[in-house]
C-alpha positions in Angstrom: 35.1 -64.4 -12.9 36.3 -65.5 -9.4 38.9 -63.2 -7.8 42.2 -64.2 -6.6 41.7 -65.4 -3.1 38.4 -65.8 -3.2 38.2 -69.1 -1.2 40.8 -68.1 1.2 38.9 -65.0 2.0 35.3 -66.8 2.3 37.5 -69.2 5.0 38.4 -65.6 6.7 34.5 -64.5 6.8 33.9 -67.7 8.3 35.8 -67.1 10.9 34.8 -63.2 11.7 31.2 -64.4 11.8 31.5 -67.7 13.8 33.7 -65.7 16.2 31.4 -62.9 16.7 28.5 -65.3 17.2 30.6 -66.2 20.0 31.4 -62.9 21.2 34.2 -63.8 23.3 37.5 -61.1 23.2 39.9 -63.8 22.5 38.1 -65.5 19.4 37.6 -62.2 18.1 41.5 -61.2 18.3 42.9 -64.3 16.9 39.6 -64.3 13.9 40.7 -61.0 12.8 44.3 -61.5 13.1 44.0 -64.9 10.5 41.7 -63.1 8.5 44.3 -60.5 8.2 46.7 -63.3 7.3 44.9 -65.2 4.5 48.0 -65.2 2.7 51.7 -65.3 3.4 54.8 -64.9 2.3 57.9 -66.9 4.1 61.9 -67.3 4.2 64.8 -66.6 6.1 66.4 -62.9 5.1 69.5 -64.6 5.2 70.8 -67.9 3.1 69.8 -70.5 4.9 66.6 -72.8 3.7 66.6 -74.5 0.8 65.2 -73.5 -2.6 62.2 -75.9 -1.4 61.3 -73.8 1.5 62.6 -70.3 0.7 60.2 -67.3 -0.2 57.0 -70.0 -0.3 53.8 -68.6 -0.1 50.9 -69.9 2.1 47.6 -69.8 2.0 44.7 -70.3 4.6 43.4 -73.7 4.6 39.2 -74.6 6.5 40.8 -77.3 8.2 41.9 -77.0 11.9 44.4 -78.2 13.8 44.5 -78.1 17.2 42.4 -74.7 17.2 44.4 -72.9 14.8 43.8 -73.0 10.9 46.0 -74.9 8.6 48.1 -72.8 6.2 48.4 -74.5 3.2 51.5 -73.8 0.6 51.1 -73.6 -2.8 52.4 -76.2 -4.4 50.4 -78.5 -2.1 53.9 -79.9 -0.6 53.9 -78.3 2.8 51.5 -77.0 5.5 51.9 -75.2 8.6 49.7 -76.4 11.8 49.7 -76.2 15.4 51.4 -78.7 17.0 50.4 -78.6 20.4 52.1 -80.2 23.6 51.8 -78.7 27.6 52.7 -75.9 28.2 53.9 -74.4 25.0 52.6 -73.8 21.6 54.4 -74.8 18.3 54.1 -74.1 14.7 55.3 -76.8 12.6 56.1 -76.6 8.8 55.7 -80.1 7.3 54.1 -82.5 5.1 50.9 -83.9 4.7 51.3 -86.4 6.2 53.1 -84.9 9.4 50.1 -82.6 9.6 47.8 -85.2 9.5 49.2 -86.8 12.6 50.2 -83.9 14.3 53.9 -85.1 14.5 57.4 -83.5 13.7 57.9 -81.0 10.2 60.9 -79.5 8.8 60.4 -76.1 10.2 59.3 -74.6 13.5 59.2 -72.8 16.2 57.5 -72.6 19.8 56.6 -70.2 22.4 55.2 -70.3 26.1 52.1 -69.1 25.4 48.5 -70.3 24.6 47.4 -66.9 22.3 49.3 -68.1 19.4 47.1 -66.3 16.8 48.3 -66.2 13.8 52.0 -66.5 12.0 52.6 -62.9 11.3 52.4 -61.9 14.4 55.6 -64.1 15.6 58.9 -62.6 15.9 61.3 -63.0 13.7 64.0 -65.0 15.9 63.2 -68.1 17.2 63.0 -70.4 14.1 64.5 -73.6 13.8 65.1 -75.9 10.8 66.3 -79.3 10.6 68.5 -80.7 7.7 65.8 -80.9 4.9 65.3 -77.2 5.1 68.5 -76.1 5.2 71.5 -75.2 3.3 74.2 -77.8 3.7 76.6 -75.6 4.4 74.9 -73.5 7.1 73.5 -76.7 8.5 77.2 -78.5 8.7 78.1 -75.5 11.1 75.1 -74.7 12.4 75.1 -75.3 17.1 72.4 -77.9 16.8 69.5 -76.6 19.5 70.2 -79.5 22.4 66.4 -80.9 23.5 65.4 -81.6 27.0 64.0 -84.6 25.9 66.3 -86.4 24.4 69.5 -85.0 24.8 70.3 -84.4 21.2 68.7 -82.3 18.3 68.7 -82.3 14.7 67.3 -78.7 14.4 69.5 -75.3 14.1 68.0 -72.0 14.9 67.4 -69.8 11.9 69.2 -66.4 12.2 66.1 -64.1 10.7 62.6 -65.6 9.5 60.5 -63.3 7.4 56.7 -64.3 7.8 55.3 -61.3 5.4 51.5 -60.8 4.8 50.4 -60.8 1.1 46.7 -61.3 0.9 43.9 -60.3 3.8 40.6 -58.8 4.2 40.6 -55.6 4.3 38.8 -53.7 7.7 35.7 -52.4 5.9 34.9 -55.9 4.5 31.5 -56.4 6.5 32.5 -59.3 8.4 35.4 -57.6 9.3 34.1 -54.5 9.8 31.4 -56.1 12.7 34.1 -58.2 14.4 36.3 -55.1 14.4 33.5 -53.3 16.1 32.5 -55.9 18.7 35.7 -55.7 19.8 36.1 -51.7 20.3 32.6 -52.5 22.5 34.2 -55.3 24.4 37.3 -52.9 25.5 35.2 -49.9 26.0 33.6 -51.8 29.0 35.2 -51.3 32.6 36.8 -54.1 33.4 35.8 -55.6 36.8 38.2 -55.3 39.9 39.0 -58.4 41.9 37.4 -59.1 44.7 40.2 -59.8 47.1 42.0 -56.6 45.7 42.4 -53.8 48.4 43.1 -50.5 47.7 44.7 -48.0 50.2 43.7 -44.0 50.0 
């Protein structure tokens, strides 16, 4: 009998093995974070999102967009993917078409960093929703966030978002344990001092 989330666990194992093969610290950190967030649940902490988007469970897939795995909602209707546009990276929740073209969505969060490892590591604030994803009464009274590009915007700030890990690989799972050992070994190495640095005694 196949265990629940077996397919997602195999995706996590594959991510960890690939990261171990590279031996790169950032790749290992990302794989560990993603393997701990194979399945997560997401919703606003106060009444804000419509039923279509509230308390939805997302499962990791083998598909990768802009360097980050795609998580699919259990109903198969929505997908979370990384939409990368310099100088910031954004996570979008969209339908299959928008995910495929990397263009737009219903919920998003942007941050000015390339180190977006996993959705569960993002803060509760900073998320935005559009009209389809937002309760009508909340959307009507919400201030819309201006866009530097088009001047006006259909995005409203979500007061607080909850992203909670439901299932991930345990630290003693062989691939996870190997990645954690490799990370620990990298962290134990002495850091090189840049050649152009000088110290006064």
